[in-house]
N, C-alpha and C positions, 0 to 999 in steps of 0.2 A: 478687437480683440488681435495683437500678431501670429499670422500663421507661419513656420516656417515646417517648409521641406526638405529633405534632403534623400538625395537621389543616388542609393548604393547600398550593400547590405554587410559591409567588411568591416572593419577594425576601424577606418577615420568612420566610418557615420555610428556607430556606436558610441564612438567618443566623441563625438558632434552633439550628437543627442543627449547624452547623459552629460556633458558640460553645462550645456545650454540648459537644463533643468536644474544642475549645478549651483549657476550662476544667477537664476532668476528668472527665469524664460516662465511666462504665466501662459500665453496661449499656446495651444496645437502645436505638437512637436510628434512629427509623420516621416516613420522611416520608409521608405519604397526600393524593395529588393527582386532582382528578377529569379534568385535564388528561393528553394523552398524552404529553407535552414534562416533559423536566427542569427545575425551576425557570428563569426566563427575566426579562429586563430590559422593562417593558413601555413605559417611557415612549418608545421610538425608535421603535415601533409608528407610530405616529400624525405621524412624519419619517421619521426615515434609512430604516427596514425598508419604508410605504410609496413611497419614491421608489425603492424597488431599491439603493441605495445600502448596503444591510447583508442580510447574508446569513444566514439562520433560524441556523444553527451561533455565529453571531457575537450573536445574542441569547442562548444562553444563559449562565447565570452558571459554572457550572463543566462539562464532562464528566464525565458521568454515573458513568465511569472514578474519577473523585478522589471521587464521594461513595463508590464501594466501598471504594477505601483509604482510605477515613475511620469504616467500618463503619456505614456512615448506607444503612440500606434506604430505597430510593426504592418506593413503592408508585402509579404514575402510570396515567392510566385506571382511576380506582376511585372514585368520588364515594361519601362516606360517605354513608349514609344514617339513623345512628341514636346518641347517642352515651346509654348511660346513666349516670351518675354515681353513682347507688347500689352498681351491680356494680362500675365501672370499666373499662367495657370501651366498645368504639367497633365496629360492625357496619358493615363496608367491601365493597363486592362480594361477597355472600353470607357474609363470615366476620365472626368476633368477633375483636378484635385486645384484648391486655389494657394496663389504661398503671397509673401508679404518681403518674405526671404528665400531662395530658395540656395541650397547647396550640391555643389556635383561633388561628390566620393565614388565615381564610378571604380576608379581602380585601373587597373591594367588588364591586354588581352594576350594570350601565348601567342607566337611568332608561329605558323602550323606548315610543314612541307605543302609544296606545293602538290597541285593533280597530279602534275606533268613526272611527276618523280615516284609515284606510288603514295604520295601523303593523304588518298582516300581511300585506303586498303581495309580493308577490319583490321584491326589489332595493331596499331598505328597509337599509340596516346601523345597527348601532354600533360602538365602536371599544373594545374592550376588551381581545380575546386575539387570540393568534398566525391563531385561526380565523375570528376576524371581518375581519381584513387579509387572508387568503388568499382568502376568498371574494368581498370585493370588488374586490381587485385586479385580473382582466381584463377590470375597467368603467371602468381608465382608460387613458383613448385617446383622442389629444389631437381636442379635438371636443365631444367629449361633452357633456351638459348635466347637470351636478349642482347639488342644492338640499341646504344646509350649513342644518342645523335647528340653533342654539344658539351664540352670540356668546364663549362659556368659552373654556380655553387648548385642551381638546381642539378643540370645534369649530372656530377660528380654525385651528388646525395643521394638521386636515385640510383647509380651506380655501385655502392656503398650499402643501401637496404638490398639489393639485389645479390651481390657478394657474401651479407650474411645468409641471406636466406637460400643458398647455398645452389643459387642460378650460374650457368655457363653466360659472362659478360664480355661482349666487345663494346668498349667507349671511342668515338671517334670525335676526334677537333680538327677543323681544318685547319687553325690558326698553327704557325710552328709550337707554339703549347698551351695549356690548359692554364683557369684563371688570367689569360692573357690583357684582358680588359682591366681587370680589376688589382689584383696582384701583384707582388714582386715575382721574380723567376728565384728568388729565397724561400719564398712561401710554396708558390708553385710545387719546389724540388720536395719539401716533409709531403705537401699531399699527394704526389705522383706515386712515391715511393711504397707509401701506406696503403695506393691501390693494385699496385702491381703485387706488394706484400699478402696481398688478402686474393691475388689470383686473379683480377680484374687483366684484359688485353687491352690496355691500353694504348691506342695510336692516335699522335700525334703527328699537323702537317699533312693528315688525310682527311678525306671529309668523305662525303655519302653521292652519287653518283648517281641510285636508282635502289628504288626499292622492286620487289617480284613477288611476283602471287597470281592466283585464279581468282580474285575476291578478298582475300587473306592474303597477307604479307606471308613469305614464306621463306625469301630470300633476301640478298642485298649485293648492288655493286658498287666497290668503293673508288675513290676517284683514283687511285693507282691500280687499278685491275683488279682488286680483291676481288674475290665473290662468297662471298659467306653465308652460311644457311642460319635461318632465326624462325623464335615462334612468335616474339613480337618484340615489338620497336619504341621507345623510350624518346621524345623528341625534346631537346634543351636546348631550345638556340634563341632564347630570348623572351624580350613579352614586349609589349606595345601601349602607350597610355592609351585607357579608353576612351578619344575625344570626339564620337562619332554623331554622340544627340546634340554637344556643346558644338557642334560645326555645322550640326542644322539649324540654330538657332542663330548662327551668326556670332557666337560666340569668338574672340579672338585665338586663335591656339599654336601655338611654340616650340614642341617638343610637349605639348602636354597642354592643358590648358594654361594660358596662358595668368596670371595672379598678380599683382601685386605683393607690397613685402605686409599688407594686411589680409591677404589671400581674396582681395576683390577683383572680379572675372573684370572686361571691358564694357558688361553690360550691367547696366543698374539693378543693385537687391541680390545677386547674383554671385555665388562665392564658388570656392572648391579647393580640395585639400587633399592630399594622401599620391597615391601612385598616380594619379591621372593631373598632378597640378604641376605646373614648373613656375618658378619662382627666383626676385634676382636675389644673387647671394655672391657679396667681393667683387662685384662689378661684371656678375656674368650672370647667365638665364640656367637655373638645373632642375634637376626632378631626381627625388630620391624614393628607392624603393623598400621602404623599411618600417618597420614597429614604429619604430621612435615616431619617425614623422609623418608616421598615420595621425598616431597620441597626441602629439605636439603642435602638429600643425593644424588639426580639429581642433585643438583647445584656444589657439590663437583665433582661428574663427570667429569658433562661437562666442566668444571675447567681444570680438567687434561687431559680431551682428547685432549684439547688443549694447554697444555704441560704446567700445572701450579703447579702440584708436589703438591698439597695440601691434607691434612691430612682429614679426617674427622673425627668430635668431635660432637659429638650429643647431644641435650639437649631434653629429650623426655616430649612428651604434649598429652593429653587425653581427648575426656569428653566423654560426653554419657547424653541426656536426655530421662528424664523418666517423664511423667504427671508434676508435677510443680517443680520437682527436677534437677537442673541442676547439677552435678558432674563435676567436673576439675580434670584432676591429671596433677601433672609435678613428673617426676623423674621416678626412675624404686625404685620399694621395695623391689626387690631381696634380702633378705639376712638378714631383719629388726630382731630386737630381742624387741623392746619395741615399742608403738604407743601410741604416748600423742595426747587428745583430747582438743580442744577448742571452746569453745563456745558449746550448745544443738541443737537437731535439732529442727525443718528439717532448720536451721544454722548452720553448723558444721563443724571441718574440725579436719585431723585424722592426724597430723603427724607420718610418719616412721622414726626409729633409728635402727643404728647399731651401739650399744653403745651410743658417744657420739655424730657419728657420722648421718647429715639429709641425707635420701634417699630420701626422695619423701612423696607428700603431695594432700591428695583425701581431694575436698573442696564440699562440695554438701550446694549450692546457699550462698557462701561466697567467692565469683567471688576476691574482696581485698587480703583473706589468701591464695587464689591462688596466683597471681600475687607474693604474695609480698614471698611465699616459692620457687617460678620460680626464681624472679629473684636472691634469697639467693644460691638456688641451681649450674645457671648458673655461680655466683659468684664465686663458692666455699667457701662463707664466714659463719662462723660458727653461730650455735645459740642453746642452752641447751635444751631439754627439758621441763626442770624448767619455762623456759621464755615464749617458745610455751604455756602453760598449765594454768598460770596465765592470766586471762582475763584483768588484768590491763598495760598488755606487749604494748607500743605502735610498733605494727611489722614494720615497715616501717621505725621508727627510726635504729631499728637492720639493715638493710640498708645504716646506715648512717658511720658504725664501720670500 
C-alpha cells in the first residue's frame, strides 16, 4: 500500500493531505509538523488574531477530529531531523517513518536581526507563528512604545494593529519608501497616508543601527543617528524559504526547493509545494508566498502523486488589511513600465502594464475592480490602459469581449 508523508504543518500541508484523500489515495497519509497545533491560517496572525478579534480555534483550518475522520495522521510537535531519499525514510521525534511519496511543505522562516545589533535581546519579536504572537501579545498595552523594523506588508500590518490598540508606533524602512519591492509608489502613497493619519511615526530611508538594553531591549539607535526609547520591537524584514532539511538530503535548491512544473524535486518520489518551493513560470523561476499558491500548488502535487501528470499554472492573488483599507492584489507586477489609476483614494485601483499587457491590479477598497482584474488576468483577455483609466468604462463589459 502506498504511503504518503508530508513534512510541514501549514496551509500547504493540510491542503495536500486533504486533496490526496479526495482524489482517491488509499494508503496512509501522515502530516509531520513541528508546531503543537493542527494546521492553521497565518495571514490573520498579524491582523485579526493580534487585535484579539479572532480566537485561536478559529485560526485552525479544520478541527483535529476532521483529520481523523479522513484517516489523515497528524504528528504534531514533532520536528523532522533527517530525510534519507535512498532508504525512503524520515526521522522525526526519534522515530523513522517510511514513505513511497514525500512532500516538503516546510514554508518559510523569518529573517531575524543579528545578535550583533541586539537581535537576541528580550522583547524583540518576529511575526510568523502562533507562538510569536502569543509571546508579544501581553506587551500590547495602551501607550507602550513599539519600534517596527521593515515597511513591507508584515511590518505595516503590525504597525496598524499597534496604532489601533493605542500604542506609540515608530516604523523604520531602510529603503527610500515602504513597499518598495512589491507595490508601485501610487499604492504605497495610499498606505503611507493611512499610517500617518493614525499617528504612526513612519520614517523612510532610515534603518536600524543598534538596539540597546541590558538583557531586554530599551532603546534603538537609527542609521540617521536618532536615538529613541522603546518597550519592544517587531521585526518584519522578510522571510526565507525553509530548505534546511532538503539541502541536507541532497535535494537541489534555488531560492527555495527547486521543483519542475509538476512539483517534483531533483530526488525521485519527493515533491514540494507552498512557500518553500520555487518553480518555473514564464521563463523564470519564482517562489510565491501566498495562500493561493499553497492551496493550488498542493492540489497539483497531490494529483501528480497519484499519476495525473498535471502542470501547475498559478493565478496569484494576495491581500492586506490595514485600518479601514482592504488591499486586494491580483497577478504579479514584475517588469511593469506603466501604472494606471482608476478612482481616487480611499477607493482606488492601480493597474500595472508592460506595454499594452496587463500584469497585475492593486485594488484598495475596490472589490469590483479586483474581481474584474483577476478574471481578466486568468482569462488572458486584453484591456487597454485607456479603457481602465476611463471612469465611464464598464469593467464588467470588458469580460464579455
